[in-house]
PyMOL Python script that loads the backbone (N, CA, C, O; Angstrom):
from pymol import cmd

cmd.read_pdbstr("""\
ATOM      1  N   MET A   1     -12.509 -13.423 -25.168  1.00  0.00           N
ATOM      2  CA  MET A   1     -12.941 -12.056 -25.285  1.00  0.00           C
ATOM      3  C   MET A   1     -14.027 -11.992 -26.359  1.00  0.00           C
ATOM      4  O   MET A   1     -13.890 -12.611 -27.414  1.00  0.00           O
ATOM      5  N   LYS A   2     -15.095 -11.256 -26.100  1.00  0.00           N
ATOM      6  CA  LYS A   2     -16.180 -11.127 -27.063  1.00  0.00           C
ATOM      7  C   LYS A   2     -15.717 -10.349 -28.285  1.00  0.00           C
ATOM      8  O   LYS A   2     -14.934  -9.406 -28.168  1.00  0.00           O
ATOM      9  N   LYS A   3     -16.191 -10.738 -29.434  1.00  0.00           N
ATOM     10  CA  LYS A   3     -15.864 -10.058 -30.679  1.00  0.00           C
ATOM     11  C   LYS A   3     -16.740  -8.817 -30.824  1.00  0.00           C
ATOM     12  O   LYS A   3     -17.918  -8.826 -30.466  1.00  0.00           O
ATOM     13  N   GLY A   4     -16.149  -7.757 -31.351  1.00  0.00           N
ATOM     14  CA  GLY A   4     -16.908  -6.565 -31.698  1.00  0.00           C
ATOM     15  C   GLY A   4     -17.216  -5.607 -30.569  1.00  0.00           C
ATOM     16  O   GLY A   4     -17.936  -4.633 -30.791  1.00  0.00           O
ATOM     17  N   ILE A   5     -16.704  -5.831 -29.359  1.00  0.00           N
ATOM     18  CA  ILE A   5     -17.017  -4.905 -28.269  1.00  0.00           C
ATOM     19  C   ILE A   5     -15.871  -3.940 -27.981  1.00  0.00           C
ATOM     20  O   ILE A   5     -16.069  -2.946 -27.282  1.00  0.00           O
ATOM     21  N   HIS A   6     -14.679  -4.211 -28.505  1.00  0.00           N
ATOM     22  CA  HIS A   6     -13.539  -3.331 -28.266  1.00  0.00           C
ATOM     23  C   HIS A   6     -13.319  -2.402 -29.450  1.00  0.00           C
ATOM     24  O   HIS A   6     -13.626  -2.766 -30.585  1.00  0.00           O
ATOM     25  N   PRO A   7     -12.793  -1.211 -29.201  1.00  0.00           N
ATOM     26  CA  PRO A   7     -12.500  -0.276 -30.290  1.00  0.00           C
ATOM     27  C   PRO A   7     -11.453  -0.859 -31.243  1.00  0.00           C
ATOM     28  O   PRO A   7     -10.728  -1.791 -30.894  1.00  0.00           O
ATOM     29  N   ASP A   8     -11.388  -0.298 -32.439  1.00  0.00           N
ATOM     30  CA  ASP A   8     -10.443  -0.783 -33.440  1.00  0.00           C
ATOM     31  C   ASP A   8      -8.990  -0.564 -33.038  1.00  0.00           C
ATOM     32  O   ASP A   8      -8.118  -1.336 -33.437  1.00  0.00           O
ATOM     33  N   ASN A   9      -8.715   0.475 -32.254  1.00  0.00           N
ATOM     34  CA  ASN A   9      -7.336   0.770 -31.878  1.00  0.00           C
ATOM     35  C   ASN A   9      -6.921   0.122 -30.551  1.00  0.00           C
ATOM     36  O   ASN A   9      -5.953   0.566 -29.932  1.00  0.00           O
ATOM     37  N   TYR A  10      -7.617  -0.896 -30.114  1.00  0.00           N
ATOM     38  CA  TYR A  10      -7.269  -1.648 -28.907  1.00  0.00           C
ATOM     39  C   TYR A  10      -6.117  -2.574 -29.255  1.00  0.00           C
ATOM     40  O   TYR A  10      -6.292  -3.565 -29.964  1.00  0.00           O
ATOM     41  N   ARG A  11      -4.923  -2.237 -28.745  1.00  0.00           N
ATOM     42  CA  ARG A  11      -3.708  -2.934 -29.161  1.00  0.00           C
ATOM     43  C   ARG A  11      -2.735  -3.026 -27.998  1.00  0.00           C
ATOM     44  O   ARG A  11      -2.925  -2.358 -26.982  1.00  0.00           O
ATOM     45  N   PRO A  12      -1.679  -3.855 -28.131  1.00  0.00           N
ATOM     46  CA  PRO A  12      -0.643  -3.905 -27.094  1.00  0.00           C
ATOM     47  C   PRO A  12       0.108  -2.580 -27.031  1.00  0.00           C
ATOM     48  O   PRO A  12       0.506  -2.038 -28.062  1.00  0.00           O
ATOM     49  N   VAL A  13       0.301  -2.060 -25.823  1.00  0.00           N
ATOM     50  CA  VAL A  13       0.989  -0.795 -25.589  1.00  0.00           C
ATOM     51  C   VAL A  13       1.909  -0.968 -24.387  1.00  0.00           C
ATOM     52  O   VAL A  13       1.547  -1.627 -23.412  1.00  0.00           O
ATOM     53  N   VAL A  14       3.091  -0.379 -24.457  1.00  0.00           N
ATOM     54  CA  VAL A  14       4.026  -0.381 -23.336  1.00  0.00           C
ATOM     55  C   VAL A  14       3.827   0.910 -22.546  1.00  0.00           C
ATOM     56  O   VAL A  14       3.819   1.997 -23.123  1.00  0.00           O
ATOM     57  N   PHE A  15       3.670   0.794 -21.244  1.00  0.00           N
ATOM     58  CA  PHE A  15       3.619   1.954 -20.363  1.00  0.00           C
ATOM     59  C   PHE A  15       4.969   2.057 -19.672  1.00  0.00           C
ATOM     60  O   PHE A  15       5.453   1.083 -19.097  1.00  0.00           O
ATOM     61  N   ARG A  16       5.581   3.247 -19.729  1.00  0.00           N
ATOM     62  CA  ARG A  16       6.900   3.456 -19.139  1.00  0.00           C
ATOM     63  C   ARG A  16       6.798   4.460 -18.007  1.00  0.00           C
ATOM     64  O   ARG A  16       6.329   5.583 -18.195  1.00  0.00           O
ATOM     65  N   ASP A  17       7.243   4.045 -16.827  1.00  0.00           N
ATOM     66  CA  ASP A  17       7.274   4.906 -15.646  1.00  0.00           C
ATOM     67  C   ASP A  17       8.506   5.790 -15.762  1.00  0.00           C
ATOM     68  O   ASP A  17       9.630   5.289 -15.743  1.00  0.00           O
ATOM     69  N   MET A  18       8.310   7.101 -15.883  1.00  0.00           N
ATOM     70  CA  MET A  18       9.431   8.018 -16.093  1.00  0.00           C
ATOM     71  C   MET A  18      10.242   8.256 -14.822  1.00  0.00           C
ATOM     72  O   MET A  18      11.376   8.727 -14.907  1.00  0.00           O
ATOM     73  N   SER A  19       9.698   7.947 -13.657  1.00  0.00           N
ATOM     74  CA  SER A  19      10.441   8.193 -12.426  1.00  0.00           C
ATOM     75  C   SER A  19      11.493   7.118 -12.147  1.00  0.00           C
ATOM     76  O   SER A  19      12.512   7.404 -11.517  1.00  0.00           O
ATOM     77  N   ASN A  20      11.256   5.874 -12.612  1.00  0.00           N
ATOM     78  CA  ASN A  20      12.256   4.836 -12.355  1.00  0.00           C
ATOM     79  C   ASN A  20      12.597   4.003 -13.592  1.00  0.00           C
ATOM     80  O   ASN A  20      13.461   3.129 -13.519  1.00  0.00           O
ATOM     81  N   GLY A  21      11.937   4.255 -14.725  1.00  0.00           N
ATOM     82  CA  GLY A  21      12.283   3.573 -15.966  1.00  0.00           C
ATOM     83  C   GLY A  21      11.642   2.218 -16.167  1.00  0.00           C
ATOM     84  O   GLY A  21      11.886   1.580 -17.191  1.00  0.00           O
ATOM     85  N   ASP A  22      10.827   1.749 -15.226  1.00  0.00           N
ATOM     86  CA  ASP A  22      10.158   0.452 -15.386  1.00  0.00           C
ATOM     87  C   ASP A  22       9.163   0.509 -16.540  1.00  0.00           C
ATOM     88  O   ASP A  22       8.547   1.545 -16.792  1.00  0.00           O
ATOM     89  N   MET A  23       9.014  -0.615 -17.238  1.00  0.00           N
ATOM     90  CA  MET A  23       8.070  -0.704 -18.344  1.00  0.00           C
ATOM     91  C   MET A  23       7.220  -1.956 -18.181  1.00  0.00           C
ATOM     92  O   MET A  23       7.696  -2.973 -17.676  1.00  0.00           O
ATOM     93  N   PHE A  24       5.957  -1.882 -18.610  1.00  0.00           N
ATOM     94  CA  PHE A  24       5.109  -3.061 -18.628  1.00  0.00           C
ATOM     95  C   PHE A  24       4.201  -2.999 -19.844  1.00  0.00           C
ATOM     96  O   PHE A  24       3.817  -1.925 -20.306  1.00  0.00           O
ATOM     97  N   LEU A  25       3.869  -4.183 -20.350  1.00  0.00           N
ATOM     98  CA  LEU A  25       3.072  -4.329 -21.558  1.00  0.00           C
ATOM     99  C   LEU A  25       1.642  -4.698 -21.198  1.00  0.00           C
ATOM    100  O   LEU A  25       1.406  -5.602 -20.397  1.00  0.00           O
ATOM    101  N   THR A  26       0.698  -3.997 -21.792  1.00  0.00           N
ATOM    102  CA  THR A  26      -0.715  -4.284 -21.611  1.00  0.00           C
ATOM    103  C   THR A  26      -1.444  -3.828 -22.864  1.00  0.00           C
ATOM    104  O   THR A  26      -0.829  -3.263 -23.769  1.00  0.00           O
ATOM    105  N   LYS A  27      -2.725  -4.064 -22.924  1.00  0.00           N
ATOM    106  CA  LYS A  27      -3.506  -3.578 -24.059  1.00  0.00           C
ATOM    107  C   LYS A  27      -4.203  -2.284 -23.671  1.00  0.00           C
ATOM    108  O   LYS A  27      -4.659  -2.115 -22.540  1.00  0.00           O
ATOM    109  N   SER A  28      -4.275  -1.366 -24.648  1.00  0.00           N
ATOM    110  CA  SER A  28      -4.852  -0.062 -24.381  1.00  0.00           C
ATOM    111  C   SER A  28      -5.297   0.597 -25.671  1.00  0.00           C
ATOM    112  O   SER A  28      -4.925   0.171 -26.764  1.00  0.00           O
ATOM    113  N   THR A  29      -6.101   1.643 -25.530  1.00  0.00           N
ATOM    114  CA  THR A  29      -6.488   2.471 -26.668  1.00  0.00           C
ATOM    115  C   THR A  29      -5.839   3.842 -26.587  1.00  0.00           C
ATOM    116  O   THR A  29      -6.204   4.740 -27.345  1.00  0.00           O
ATOM    117  N   ALA A  30      -4.877   4.023 -25.676  1.00  0.00           N
ATOM    118  CA  ALA A  30      -4.205   5.306 -25.497  1.00  0.00           C
ATOM    119  C   ALA A  30      -3.514   5.721 -26.793  1.00  0.00           C
ATOM    120  O   ALA A  30      -2.860   4.914 -27.454  1.00  0.00           O
ATOM    121  N   LYS A  31      -3.674   7.008 -27.142  1.00  0.00           N
ATOM    122  CA  LYS A  31      -3.069   7.520 -28.371  1.00  0.00           C
ATOM    123  C   LYS A  31      -1.642   7.966 -28.093  1.00  0.00           C
ATOM    124  O   LYS A  31      -1.384   8.683 -27.127  1.00  0.00           O
ATOM    125  N   THR A  32      -0.722   7.538 -28.941  1.00  0.00           N
ATOM    126  CA  THR A  32       0.670   7.927 -28.824  1.00  0.00           C
ATOM    127  C   THR A  32       1.351   7.744 -30.167  1.00  0.00           C
ATOM    128  O   THR A  32       0.944   6.912 -30.977  1.00  0.00           O
ATOM    129  N   THR A  33       2.403   8.539 -30.394  1.00  0.00           N
ATOM    130  CA  THR A  33       3.175   8.403 -31.625  1.00  0.00           C
ATOM    131  C   THR A  33       4.563   7.847 -31.344  1.00  0.00           C
ATOM    132  O   THR A  33       5.278   7.473 -32.274  1.00  0.00           O
ATOM    133  N   ASP A  34       4.953   7.785 -30.076  1.00  0.00           N
ATOM    134  CA  ASP A  34       6.268   7.257 -29.691  1.00  0.00           C
ATOM    135  C   ASP A  34       6.253   5.735 -29.703  1.00  0.00           C
ATOM    136  O   ASP A  34       5.220   5.112 -29.461  1.00  0.00           O
ATOM    137  N   THR A  35       7.411   5.145 -29.985  1.00  0.00           N
ATOM    138  CA  THR A  35       7.544   3.689 -29.944  1.00  0.00           C
ATOM    139  C   THR A  35       8.772   3.321 -29.131  1.00  0.00           C
ATOM    140  O   THR A  35       9.665   4.142 -28.927  1.00  0.00           O
ATOM    141  N   VAL A  36       8.808   2.069 -28.664  1.00  0.00           N
ATOM    142  CA  VAL A  36       9.932   1.563 -27.894  1.00  0.00           C
ATOM    143  C   VAL A  36      10.066   0.070 -28.193  1.00  0.00           C
ATOM    144  O   VAL A  36       9.084  -0.606 -28.499  1.00  0.00           O
ATOM    145  N   GLU A  37      11.293  -0.428 -28.098  1.00  0.00           N
ATOM    146  CA  GLU A  37      11.501  -1.858 -28.253  1.00  0.00           C
ATOM    147  C   GLU A  37      11.413  -2.503 -26.879  1.00  0.00           C
ATOM    148  O   GLU A  37      12.096  -2.093 -25.940  1.00  0.00           O
ATOM    149  N   PHE A  38      10.563  -3.515 -26.774  1.00  0.00           N
ATOM    150  CA  PHE A  38      10.313  -4.190 -25.502  1.00  0.00           C
ATOM    151  C   PHE A  38      10.249  -5.682 -25.775  1.00  0.00           C
ATOM    152  O   PHE A  38       9.404  -6.137 -26.546  1.00  0.00           O
ATOM    153  N   GLU A  39      11.128  -6.443 -25.154  1.00  0.00           N
ATOM    154  CA  GLU A  39      11.208  -7.898 -25.301  1.00  0.00           C
ATOM    155  C   GLU A  39      11.302  -8.313 -26.770  1.00  0.00           C
ATOM    156  O   GLU A  39      10.652  -9.266 -27.200  1.00  0.00           O
ATOM    157  N   GLY A  40      12.123  -7.581 -27.534  1.00  0.00           N
ATOM    158  CA  GLY A  40      12.379  -7.933 -28.926  1.00  0.00           C
ATOM    159  C   GLY A  40      11.355  -7.451 -29.929  1.00  0.00           C
ATOM    160  O   GLY A  40      11.524  -7.693 -31.124  1.00  0.00           O
ATOM    161  N   GLU A  41      10.311  -6.789 -29.504  1.00  0.00           N
ATOM    162  CA  GLU A  41       9.268  -6.279 -30.398  1.00  0.00           C
ATOM    163  C   GLU A  41       9.172  -4.767 -30.234  1.00  0.00           C
ATOM    164  O   GLU A  41       9.561  -4.223 -29.201  1.00  0.00           O
ATOM    165  N   THR A  42       8.654  -4.093 -31.253  1.00  0.00           N
ATOM    166  CA  THR A  42       8.436  -2.651 -31.192  1.00  0.00           C
ATOM    167  C   THR A  42       6.964  -2.382 -30.914  1.00  0.00           C
ATOM    168  O   THR A  42       6.083  -2.875 -31.618  1.00  0.00           O
ATOM    169  N   TYR A  43       6.713  -1.582 -29.863  1.00  0.00           N
ATOM    170  CA  TYR A  43       5.358  -1.265 -29.442  1.00  0.00           C
ATOM    171  C   TYR A  43       5.215   0.245 -29.276  1.00  0.00           C
ATOM    172  O   TYR A  43       6.211   0.942 -29.079  1.00  0.00           O
ATOM    173  N   PRO A  44       3.977   0.762 -29.354  1.00  0.00           N
ATOM    174  CA  PRO A  44       3.749   2.156 -28.968  1.00  0.00           C
ATOM    175  C   PRO A  44       4.010   2.298 -27.474  1.00  0.00           C
ATOM    176  O   PRO A  44       3.745   1.374 -26.705  1.00  0.00           O
ATOM    177  N   VAL A  45       4.525   3.448 -27.061  1.00  0.00           N
ATOM    178  CA  VAL A  45       4.840   3.654 -25.645  1.00  0.00           C
ATOM    179  C   VAL A  45       4.087   4.869 -25.117  1.00  0.00           C
ATOM    180  O   VAL A  45       4.016   5.909 -25.771  1.00  0.00           O
ATOM    181  N   VAL A  46       3.525   4.715 -23.918  1.00  0.00           N
ATOM    182  CA  VAL A  46       2.869   5.806 -23.205  1.00  0.00           C
ATOM    183  C   VAL A  46       3.719   6.094 -21.985  1.00  0.00           C
ATOM    184  O   VAL A  46       3.982   5.199 -21.183  1.00  0.00           O
ATOM    185  N   LYS A  47       4.151   7.341 -21.839  1.00  0.00           N
ATOM    186  CA  LYS A  47       4.996   7.730 -20.709  1.00  0.00           C
ATOM    187  C   LYS A  47       4.112   8.238 -19.580  1.00  0.00           C
ATOM    188  O   LYS A  47       3.284   9.129 -19.772  1.00  0.00           O
ATOM    189  N   VAL A  48       4.302   7.653 -18.391  1.00  0.00           N
ATOM    190  CA  VAL A  48       3.547   8.058 -17.210  1.00  0.00           C
ATOM    191  C   VAL A  48       4.521   8.534 -16.135  1.00  0.00           C
ATOM    192  O   VAL A  48       5.655   8.063 -16.061  1.00  0.00           O
ATOM    193  N   GLU A  49       4.075   9.460 -15.314  1.00  0.00           N
ATOM    194  CA  GLU A  49       4.934  10.018 -14.270  1.00  0.00           C
ATOM    195  C   GLU A  49       5.112   9.066 -13.090  1.00  0.00           C
ATOM    196  O   GLU A  49       6.179   9.018 -12.479  1.00  0.00           O
ATOM    197  N   ILE A  50       4.068   8.316 -12.777  1.00  0.00           N
ATOM    198  CA  ILE A  50       4.128   7.429 -11.618  1.00  0.00           C
ATOM    199  C   ILE A  50       3.268   6.196 -11.899  1.00  0.00           C
ATOM    200  O   ILE A  50       2.220   6.291 -12.537  1.00  0.00           O
ATOM    201  N   SER A  51       3.717   5.057 -11.424  1.00  0.00           N
ATOM    202  CA  SER A  51       2.961   3.812 -11.596  1.00  0.00           C
ATOM    203  C   SER A  51       3.052   3.022 -10.291  1.00  0.00           C
ATOM    204  O   SER A  51       3.605   3.500  -9.300  1.00  0.00           O
ATOM    205  N   SER A  52       2.509   1.824 -10.306  1.00  0.00           N
ATOM    206  CA  SER A  52       2.530   1.024  -9.084  1.00  0.00           C
ATOM    207  C   SER A  52       3.958   0.635  -8.689  1.00  0.00           C
ATOM    208  O   SER A  52       4.202   0.309  -7.527  1.00  0.00           O
ATOM    209  N   SER A  53       4.897   0.662  -9.623  1.00  0.00           N
ATOM    210  CA  SER A  53       6.280   0.310  -9.274  1.00  0.00           C
ATOM    211  C   SER A  53       7.024   1.445  -8.595  1.00  0.00           C
ATOM    212  O   SER A  53       8.097   1.222  -8.033  1.00  0.00           O
ATOM    213  N   SER A  54       6.478   2.670  -8.632  1.00  0.00           N
ATOM    214  CA  SER A  54       7.160   3.784  -7.976  1.00  0.00           C
ATOM    215  C   SER A  54       6.275   4.540  -6.980  1.00  0.00           C
ATOM    216  O   SER A  54       6.769   5.424  -6.279  1.00  0.00           O
ATOM    217  N   HIS A  55       5.000   4.221  -6.902  1.00  0.00           N
ATOM    218  CA  HIS A  55       4.104   4.925  -5.995  1.00  0.00           C
ATOM    219  C   HIS A  55       4.379   4.493  -4.556  1.00  0.00           C
ATOM    220  O   HIS A  55       4.492   3.299  -4.280  1.00  0.00           O
ATOM    221  N   PRO A  56       4.487   5.452  -3.638  1.00  0.00           N
ATOM    222  CA  PRO A  56       4.805   5.113  -2.241  1.00  0.00           C
ATOM    223  C   PRO A  56       3.812   4.149  -1.592  1.00  0.00           C
ATOM    224  O   PRO A  56       4.208   3.362  -0.733  1.00  0.00           O
ATOM    225  N   PHE A  57       2.557   4.187  -1.970  1.00  0.00           N
ATOM    226  CA  PHE A  57       1.572   3.279  -1.377  1.00  0.00           C
ATOM    227  C   PHE A  57       1.910   1.827  -1.687  1.00  0.00           C
ATOM    228  O   PHE A  57       1.794   0.966  -0.815  1.00  0.00           O
ATOM    229  N   TYR A  58       2.328   1.548  -2.921  1.00  0.00           N
ATOM    230  CA  TYR A  58       2.618   0.177  -3.331  1.00  0.00           C
ATOM    231  C   TYR A  58       4.033  -0.269  -2.969  1.00  0.00           C
ATOM    232  O   TYR A  58       4.268  -1.456  -2.742  1.00  0.00           O
ATOM    233  N   THR A  59       4.969   0.666  -2.914  1.00  0.00           N
ATOM    234  CA  THR A  59       6.350   0.296  -2.617  1.00  0.00           C
ATOM    235  C   THR A  59       6.628   0.241  -1.124  1.00  0.00           C
ATOM    236  O   THR A  59       7.578  -0.415  -0.697  1.00  0.00           O
ATOM    237  N   GLY A  60       5.808   0.924  -0.318  1.00  0.00           N
ATOM    238  CA  GLY A  60       6.023   0.959   1.121  1.00  0.00           C
ATOM    239  C   GLY A  60       7.030   2.005   1.544  1.00  0.00           C
ATOM    240  O   GLY A  60       7.326   2.139   2.731  1.00  0.00           O
ATOM    241  N   LYS A  61       7.558   2.744   0.591  1.00  0.00           N
ATOM    242  CA  LYS A  61       8.507   3.814   0.898  1.00  0.00           C
ATOM    243  C   LYS A  61       7.774   5.139   0.806  1.00  0.00           C
ATOM    244  O   LYS A  61       7.048   5.389  -0.156  1.00  0.00           O
ATOM    245  N   SER A  62       7.962   5.978   1.797  1.00  0.00           N
ATOM    246  CA  SER A  62       7.304   7.275   1.763  1.00  0.00           C
ATOM    247  C   SER A  62       8.341   8.377   1.644  1.00  0.00           C
ATOM    248  O   SER A  62       9.478   8.236   2.093  1.00  0.00           O
ATOM    249  N   LYS A  63       7.936   9.455   1.042  1.00  0.00           N
ATOM    250  CA  LYS A  63       8.813  10.606   0.900  1.00  0.00           C
ATOM    251  C   LYS A  63       8.466  11.603   1.993  1.00  0.00           C
ATOM    252  O   LYS A  63       7.293  11.824   2.296  1.00  0.00           O
ATOM    253  N   LEU A  64       9.482  12.197   2.578  1.00  0.00           N
ATOM    254  CA  LEU A  64       9.276  13.206   3.599  1.00  0.00           C
ATOM    255  C   LEU A  64       8.965  14.530   2.914  1.00  0.00           C
ATOM    256  O   LEU A  64       9.773  15.038   2.136  1.00  0.00           O
ATOM    257  N   VAL A  65       7.799  15.084   3.204  1.00  0.00           N
ATOM    258  CA  VAL A  65       7.397  16.347   2.618  1.00  0.00           C
ATOM    259  C   VAL A  65       7.499  17.413   3.690  1.00  0.00           C
ATOM    260  O   VAL A  65       6.922  17.270   4.768  1.00  0.00           O
ATOM    261  N   ASP A  66       8.214  18.457   3.408  1.00  0.00           N
ATOM    262  CA  ASP A  66       8.444  19.533   4.360  1.00  0.00           C
ATOM    263  C   ASP A  66       7.283  20.519   4.313  1.00  0.00           C
ATOM    264  O   ASP A  66       7.409  21.612   3.761  1.00  0.00           O
ATOM    265  N   THR A  67       6.150  20.127   4.896  1.00  0.00           N
ATOM    266  CA  THR A  67       4.986  21.002   4.858  1.00  0.00           C
ATOM    267  C   THR A  67       5.162  22.199   5.777  1.00  0.00           C
ATOM    268  O   THR A  67       4.689  23.290   5.458  1.00  0.00           O
ATOM    269  N   ALA A  68       5.825  22.023   6.897  1.00  0.00           N
ATOM    270  CA  ALA A  68       6.014  23.143   7.823  1.00  0.00           C
ATOM    271  C   ALA A  68       6.862  24.226   7.171  1.00  0.00           C
ATOM    272  O   ALA A  68       6.573  25.413   7.315  1.00  0.00           O
ATOM    273  N   GLY A  69       7.889  23.831   6.467  1.00  0.00           N
ATOM    274  CA  GLY A  69       8.726  24.805   5.772  1.00  0.00           C
ATOM    275  C   GLY A  69       7.953  25.537   4.696  1.00  0.00           C
ATOM    276  O   GLY A  69       8.181  26.725   4.464  1.00  0.00           O
ATOM    277  N   ARG A  70       7.046  24.846   4.041  1.00  0.00           N
ATOM    278  CA  ARG A  70       6.230  25.473   3.003  1.00  0.00           C
ATOM    279  C   ARG A  70       5.260  26.474   3.606  1.00  0.00           C
ATOM    280  O   ARG A  70       5.039  27.549   3.049  1.00  0.00           O
ATOM    281  N   VAL A  71       4.682  26.118   4.744  1.00  0.00           N
ATOM    282  CA  VAL A  71       3.747  27.025   5.409  1.00  0.00           C
ATOM    283  C   VAL A  71       4.482  28.265   5.895  1.00  0.00           C
ATOM    284  O   VAL A  71       3.988  29.380   5.725  1.00  0.00           O
ATOM    285  N   ASP A  72       5.652  28.089   6.496  1.00  0.00           N
ATOM    286  CA  ASP A  72       6.443  29.225   6.961  1.00  0.00           C
ATOM    287  C   ASP A  72       6.829  30.134   5.808  1.00  0.00           C
ATOM    288  O   ASP A  72       6.782  31.358   5.938  1.00  0.00           O
ATOM    289  N   LYS A  73       7.204  29.556   4.696  1.00  0.00           N
ATOM    290  CA  LYS A  73       7.584  30.340   3.525  1.00  0.00           C
ATOM    291  C   LYS A  73       6.382  31.130   3.004  1.00  0.00           C
ATOM    292  O   LYS A  73       6.511  32.297   2.633  1.00  0.00           O
ATOM    293  N   PHE A  74       5.217  30.484   2.979  1.00  0.00           N
ATOM    294  CA  PHE A  74       3.996  31.161   2.536  1.00  0.00           C
ATOM    295  C   PHE A  74       3.664  32.323   3.469  1.00  0.00           C
ATOM    296  O   PHE A  74       3.365  33.426   3.013  1.00  0.00           O
ATOM    297  N   MET A  75       3.719  32.069   4.784  1.00  0.00           N
ATOM    298  CA  MET A  75       3.376  33.115   5.751  1.00  0.00           C
ATOM    299  C   MET A  75       4.353  34.289   5.698  1.00  0.00           C
ATOM    300  O   MET A  75       3.960  35.441   5.880  1.00  0.00           O
ATOM    301  N   SER A  76       5.628  33.987   5.447  1.00  0.00           N
ATOM    302  CA  SER A  76       6.595  35.084   5.361  1.00  0.00           C
ATOM    303  C   SER A  76       6.345  35.946   4.126  1.00  0.00           C
ATOM    304  O   SER A  76       6.626  37.144   4.136  1.00  0.00           O
ATOM    305  N   ARG A  77       5.831  35.350   3.087  1.00  0.00           N
ATOM    306  CA  ARG A  77       5.553  36.119   1.868  1.00  0.00           C
ATOM    307  C   ARG A  77       4.200  36.829   1.928  1.00  0.00           C
ATOM    308  O   ARG A  77       4.098  38.014   1.610  1.00  0.00           O
ATOM    309  N   TYR A  78       3.163  36.091   2.338  1.00  0.00           N
ATOM    310  CA  TYR A  78       1.802  36.607   2.218  1.00  0.00           C
ATOM    311  C   TYR A  78       1.100  36.812   3.553  1.00  0.00           C
ATOM    312  O   TYR A  78      -0.040  37.275   3.576  1.00  0.00           O
ATOM    313  N   GLY A  79       1.737  36.485   4.646  1.00  0.00           N
ATOM    314  CA  GLY A  79       1.099  36.624   5.942  1.00  0.00           C
ATOM    315  C   GLY A  79       0.776  38.047   6.311  1.00  0.00           C
ATOM    316  O   GLY A  79      -0.254  38.302   6.935  1.00  0.00           O
ATOM    317  N   LYS A  80       1.620  38.975   5.946  1.00  0.00           N
ATOM    318  CA  LYS A  80       1.387  40.383   6.240  1.00  0.00           C
ATOM    319  C   LYS A  80       0.196  40.927   5.463  1.00  0.00           C
ATOM    320  O   LYS A  80      -0.566  41.738   5.990  1.00  0.00           O
ATOM    321  N   ALA A  81       0.029  40.498   4.231  1.00  0.00           N
ATOM    322  CA  ALA A  81      -1.070  40.975   3.400  1.00  0.00           C
ATOM    323  C   ALA A  81      -2.404  40.444   3.916  1.00  0.00           C
ATOM    324  O   ALA A  81      -3.420  41.130   3.801  1.00  0.00           O
ATOM    325  N   ALA A  82      -2.423  39.257   4.473  1.00  0.00           N
ATOM    326  CA  ALA A  82      -3.659  38.628   4.937  1.00  0.00           C
ATOM    327  C   ALA A  82      -4.168  39.291   6.233  1.00  0.00           C
ATOM    328  O   ALA A  82      -5.364  39.219   6.514  1.00  0.00           O
ATOM    329  N   LYS A  83      -3.297  39.929   7.025  1.00  0.00           N
ATOM    330  CA  LYS A  83      -3.683  40.507   8.301  1.00  0.00           C
ATOM    331  C   LYS A  83      -4.416  41.842   8.145  1.00  0.00           C
ATOM    332  O   LYS A  83      -5.066  42.298   9.086  1.00  0.00           O
ATOM    333  N   LYS A  84      -4.325  42.459   6.996  1.00  0.00           N
ATOM    334  CA  LYS A  84      -4.957  43.769   6.795  1.00  0.00           C
ATOM    335  C   LYS A  84      -6.446  43.692   6.776  1.00  0.00           C
ATOM    336  O   LYS A  84      -7.115  44.713   6.616  1.00  0.00           O
TER     337      LYS A  84
END
""", "prot")
cmd.dss("prot")
cmd.show_as("cartoon", "prot")
cmd.util.cbc("prot")
cmd.orient("prot")
């Protein structure tokens, strides 16, 4: 790695997937005040909602989204107002 091209706060950081609890260690400049113990060491932790370990594209599992029910619910609430 070239010297002097990375910011001063470029350090090892743990990213934690909040949907399934998976954690992985990488280097980042993300700002955080939380810490976690990972593989016997204490690192700053960044909490993310979704990562490659829980995203349906990477896992091959898809979630069924009830779009028809959402549309029907919307139309029952606001469909009458839109017809005026």
